[in-house]
N, C-alpha and C positions, 0 to 999 in steps of 0.2 A: 153813048155810055150813060147809064143812069147811076147817080150817086145817091146812096141811101144813108140818111143821117137819122139816127134814132135818139130822141131826147129821153133821158132817164127822169122819171117822176120821183118826187120825194117819197120815201118809204120802200123803194125798190132795193132788193138785196143783190149784192154783187160780190165777186171775188176779184182779187188783183192778179193780173198776169205777171209772171216773173217777179214774185214778191221778194222784197228786200227784208232786212232785219226789222222786225216789229210790224210787218204788213200781212201776216198770215191770218186766215180765218174769214168769217163773214163780216161784211161791211154794209151799212144801210146808207142810201143816198139821202143827205139832208137838204140839198138844194144845188142849183146851178150857180156858179161864180159869175158875177156880173163882169161884162167886158172880156170874156174868155175866148170869143171867136166862134165861128159857125162850123168850121171844118173839123176841129178837134176840141170841143168845149171842155172846160174844167168843172169838176163837181166837188162839193164839200161832202166828205164821207165821215160816218161815225162807226167805230168798231162796236159790234153788238155786245161783246162780253165786257170789255174794259171801258167803253165810252170815249176812247181817244178820238180825236178829230184829225183828219188829213185831207188835203186837197190834191186831187189827181186828175189827169186828162182822161177822156173817154177811151182812147186807144189802149190804156193800161187796164181797163176793166172788162170783166166777163160777167154777163148777166146770169144770175142764179134764179131769181124769182121776181116777176114784174107785178106792179100794182095795177097796171092798165088792164082794162077789160077788152076783149076782142068782140068785134061786131060781125 
């Protein structure tokens, strides 16, 4: 079985799966949280419209637009 872990780069646009109160809309990845682990890393996110900051695990995020280029 192959495990595929995708690292989100800063500037990547994401949406939140099962959004709670105040978590709707587009979010931009600000960076990886240090010491968050390899299986389900945590990311610092910024809301595009309001500028709020939130830290969430990769499993709660849905990729919308990536900044990575394909080769």
